[in-house]
C-alpha positions in Angstrom: -63.4 39.5 86.4 -59.8 40.5 87.5 -58.5 43.9 87.4 -55.4 42.9 85.1 -58.2 41.2 82.6 -60.5 44.4 82.7 -57.4 46.5 81.5 -56.5 44.1 79.0 -60.4 44.5 77.5 -60.1 47.9 77.8 -57.0 48.7 75.6 -58.1 46.4 73.3 -61.7 48.0 72.8 -60.6 50.1 70.2 -59.0 48.6 68.3 -61.6 45.8 68.5 -64.6 48.5 67.7 -62.1 49.9 64.6 -61.8 46.2 63.0 -66.1 46.2 63.8 -66.3 49.9 61.8 -64.3 48.6 59.0 -66.6 45.2 58.9 -69.9 47.4 59.1 -69.2 49.5 56.0 -67.5 46.9 53.8 -71.3 45.7 54.0 -72.5 48.5 54.1 -71.3 49.1 50.5 -72.1 45.8 49.4 -75.9 46.2 50.1 -75.4 50.4 48.3 -74.4 48.6 45.2 -77.4 46.0 45.1 -79.9 49.1 45.7 -78.3 50.0 41.6 -77.8 46.5 40.4 -78.4 48.0 36.9 -75.4 50.2 36.7 -74.2 48.5 39.4 -73.4 45.2 37.2 -72.9 47.9 33.5 -69.1 48.9 35.4 -68.5 45.1 36.8 -69.3 44.4 33.1 -66.9 47.3 31.5 -64.0 46.5 33.8 -65.0 42.5 33.1 -64.1 43.2 29.4 -61.1 45.3 30.0 -59.7 42.8 31.8 -60.7 39.7 29.8 -59.3 41.2 26.5 -55.4 40.8 27.5 -56.1 37.8 30.3 -57.5 36.1 27.0 -54.8 37.1 25.0 -52.2 36.0 28.2 -53.8 32.6 28.5 -53.6 32.0 24.4 -49.9 33.0 24.8 -48.8 31.1 26.9 -50.1 27.7 25.5 -48.7 28.6 22.4 -45.0 29.2 24.8 -45.6 26.0 26.1 -45.4 24.0 22.6 -42.8 25.8 21.9 -41.4 24.9 24.8 -38.4 22.3 23.7 -38.4 23.3 20.2 -34.7 24.4 20.9 -33.6 21.0 22.0 -35.0 19.6 18.6 -31.8 21.1 16.9 -30.2 19.5 14.4 -27.3 19.8 11.9 -27.7 19.1 8.0 -24.0 18.2 7.3 -23.8 18.7 3.3 -20.8 16.5 2.0 -19.3 16.6 -0.7 -19.9 15.5 -4.0 -17.1 12.8 -4.6 -17.5 11.3 -1.1 -19.2 8.0 -1.8 -22.2 6.6 0.4 -19.4 4.2 2.3 -17.5 6.6 3.4 -20.4 8.5 4.3 -21.8 5.9 6.0 -17.6 5.5 8.1 -17.9 9.1 8.7 -21.1 8.7 10.5 -19.8 6.1 13.3 -16.5 8.6 13.7 -19.5 11.2 14.3 -21.4 8.5 16.8 -18.2 8.3 19.1 -18.7 12.6 19.8 -20.0 13.3 23.1 -21.6 16.6 22.2 -23.4 14.4 20.1 -26.6 12.2 20.8 -27.8 10.1 17.5 -26.9 11.0 13.7 -28.8 9.7 10.5 -27.4 9.1 6.8 -29.6 10.3 4.0 -28.2 9.0 0.9 -28.4 10.9 -2.3 -30.5 8.2 -4.1 -33.1 8.7 -1.4 -32.7 12.5 -1.1 -33.4 12.8 -4.9 -36.4 10.7 -4.9 -38.3 12.6 -2.3 -37.2 15.6 -4.1 -38.5 14.6 -7.3 -42.3 13.6 -5.1 -42.4 17.3 -3.6 -40.7 19.8 -5.6 -42.8 19.4 -9.4 -39.6 18.8 -11.1 -38.7 15.7 -11.0 -38.8 15.3 -15.3 -36.1 18.4 -15.0 -34.1 16.6 -13.0 -34.1 13.4 -14.8 -32.7 15.1 -18.0 -29.8 16.0 -16.1 -28.3 12.6 -16.4 -26.6 12.6 -12.6 -27.5 12.8 -9.3 -26.7 16.6 -8.7 -27.7 16.4 -4.9 -25.1 15.2 -2.1 -25.3 12.1 0.4 -26.3 14.2 3.7 -26.1 13.5 7.7 -28.4 14.6 10.3 -26.7 15.5 13.6 -29.1 16.0 16.5 -26.3 17.3 19.4 -26.6 17.1 22.5 -28.2 20.0 24.1 -26.4 21.8 27.5 -28.7 24.8 28.6 -25.8 26.1 30.4 -23.7 26.0 27.6 -25.5 27.5 24.4 -22.1 28.5 23.0 -21.2 24.3 23.1 -23.4 24.0 19.9 -22.2 26.6 17.6 -18.8 25.2 18.7 -19.6 21.9 17.2 -20.6 23.3 13.9 -17.8 25.0 13.5 -16.0 22.1 14.3 -17.9 19.6 11.9 -18.0 22.2 8.9 -13.9 21.4 9.4 -14.2 18.2 8.6 -12.2 17.4 5.2 -15.4 15.2 4.3 -18.2 18.4 4.7 -18.9 21.2 2.5 -21.8 22.9 4.3 -22.6 22.5 8.1 -25.6 23.9 8.6 -28.2 24.3 12.0 -32.0 24.4 11.3 -33.0 26.2 14.2 -33.0 29.9 12.4 -37.2 28.7 12.9 -37.2 28.5 16.4 -35.3 31.5 16.8 -37.4 34.0 14.7 -40.3 31.8 16.8 -39.1 33.0 20.2 -38.6 36.7 18.7 -42.1 37.0 17.7 -43.3 35.7 21.0 -41.0 38.3 22.6 -43.0 41.0 20.8 -46.2 39.3 21.5 -45.5 39.6 25.6 -44.5 43.0 25.5 -47.6 44.1 23.4 -49.9 42.2 25.8 -48.0 44.0 28.2 -48.9 47.5 26.6 -52.1 46.8 26.1 -52.6 45.4 29.6 -51.2 49.1 31.2 -54.2 50.7 28.5 -56.8 49.2 29.9 -55.7 49.2 33.7 -55.9 52.7 33.3 -58.9 52.5 31.3 -60.0 50.7 34.3 -59.2 53.5 37.5 -61.0 56.1 34.9 -63.8 53.9 35.3 -64.2 53.8 38.8 -63.2 56.8 39.4 -65.7 58.7 37.5 -68.4 55.8 39.2 -67.5 56.8 42.6 -67.3 60.7 41.8 -71.1 60.3 40.6 -71.6 59.1 43.7 -69.9 61.4 45.7 -72.0 64.5 43.9 -75.3 62.7 44.0 -74.1 62.7 47.8 -73.3 65.7 48.4 -75.4 67.3 50.4 -75.0 64.4 53.0 -71.6 64.7 52.7 -71.6 68.2 54.1 -74.2 66.6 57.3 -71.5 64.4 58.0 -68.6 66.8 58.0 -70.5 69.5 59.8 -71.6 66.7 63.3 -67.3 66.1 63.0 -66.8 63.6 60.5 -63.1 63.0 59.5 -62.5 62.7 55.1 -60.8 59.4 56.3 -63.9 58.3 58.0 -66.3 59.6 54.8 -63.6 58.2 52.9 -64.4 54.8 53.7 -67.4 53.9 52.2 -66.6 55.3 48.7 -63.1 53.0 48.9 -64.8 49.1 49.9 -66.9 50.6 46.9 -64.3 51.0 44.6 -63.0 47.6 46.6 -66.6 45.6 45.6 -66.4 47.1 42.0 -62.4 45.7 41.2 -63.3 42.4 43.0 -66.2 41.4 41.0 -65.3 42.7 37.7 -61.6 40.3 38.3 -64.7 37.6 39.1 -66.1 37.8 35.8 -63.3 38.7 34.0 -62.0 35.4 35.1 -65.1 33.2 34.0 -64.9 35.1 30.1 -61.4 34.6 30.1 -62.1 30.8 31.1 -65.7 30.6 28.9 -63.2 32.3 25.7 -60.7 29.9 26.3 -63.1 26.9 26.9 -64.8 27.6 23.5 -61.4 27.0 21.8 -61.1 23.9 23.5 -62.9 21.2 21.3 -60.9 22.6 18.1 -57.7 22.6 19.2 -58.1 19.2 20.6 -59.5 18.2 17.1 -56.1 20.1 15.4 -54.1 18.4 18.4 -55.3 14.7 17.1 -54.1 15.6 13.6 -50.9 15.9 14.9 -50.9 12.6 17.1 -50.9 14.9 20.0 -51.9 14.6 23.4 -51.7 18.8 24.1 -54.6 20.1 25.7 -55.4 24.2 25.8 -55.4 25.1 29.3 -56.8 28.4 30.9 -55.3 30.3 33.8 -54.0 28.7 36.8 -55.3 29.6 40.3 -52.0 31.4 41.1 -52.5 33.7 37.5 -56.2 33.5 38.6 -56.0 35.1 41.9 -52.9 37.3 40.8 -55.8 38.8 37.7 -58.8 39.3 40.8 -55.9 40.9 43.2 -54.9 43.4 40.2 -58.5 44.1 40.0 -59.2 45.2 43.3 -56.3 47.1 43.6 -57.6 48.7 40.4 -60.6 49.1 41.8 -59.3 50.8 45.0 -56.6 53.1 43.5 -59.7 54.5 41.0 -62.1 55.4 43.9 -58.9 56.9 45.8 -57.8 59.4 43.5 -61.7 60.3 42.9 -63.1 60.7 46.7 -59.4 61.9 47.9 -60.2 64.9 44.7 -63.8 65.0 45.2 -63.5 65.3 49.2 -61.7 68.4 49.3 -63.6 70.5 47.2 -67.0 69.5 49.5 -67.1 71.9 52.4 -69.8 72.7 54.8 -71.3 76.5 54.4 
């Protein structure tokens, strides 16, 4: 072996020993948890349930958001024509509207057809027959071209159509979609608030578990400090214990969330068939699942760090 290679190995030896020690500590901390399987599982289960609740709510809301995508593209403008406008004049207007660049399609609903439909659905058929004449106007349904970069164009089109002499009222049938989006936004914010609160609960659970573990090993920690161990050396296995709690809790939360979505999938599929839809309920994507597990690991490390940092300062050999 050459002198340069020997010097290089000598320089890398501390770095290599450092990572070997971390790996041994990581495995040893997992072994410590396996010695108390019931208590370790209970802590993991509490973490998993706390994380699975907002995760399942997020998955459900994400599915609802996916269903609503494109509903804003189904915006429809209803043009209620003046009572004196005949069907022939309505069809002539409809032909002119087809030439508009901002209009995708038009459909005429004659007032006689509208009256028959209203009689069937309203329950006031006999009362309407007593009027002697049809009180409903002709209606033209206009489907505008949606330009996502120019949402103001549809408002301009409504104003333009409302100024036509044949039109009595131009109305955009999109208020229900706006209300739905507003409710979805509120639900998203609510899920974030619940996630923050339950994340704090996970911090407390992990921190309290690590604190009890430290108290049970006070004498051992004092002896280790007497022989020169630093706080960083003593802190390390407890941090890895918090990491294992977070990792196992995140994995179990993912499983619980997937199981919950699976229980609902059959019912949702049957409902979708009734509406001739191919919609299928989906759980978390792989990236979202990794985010959940990573967040859970972070909470486990953070909770153990807070507990260890506070407790170690109070434990000193006498």
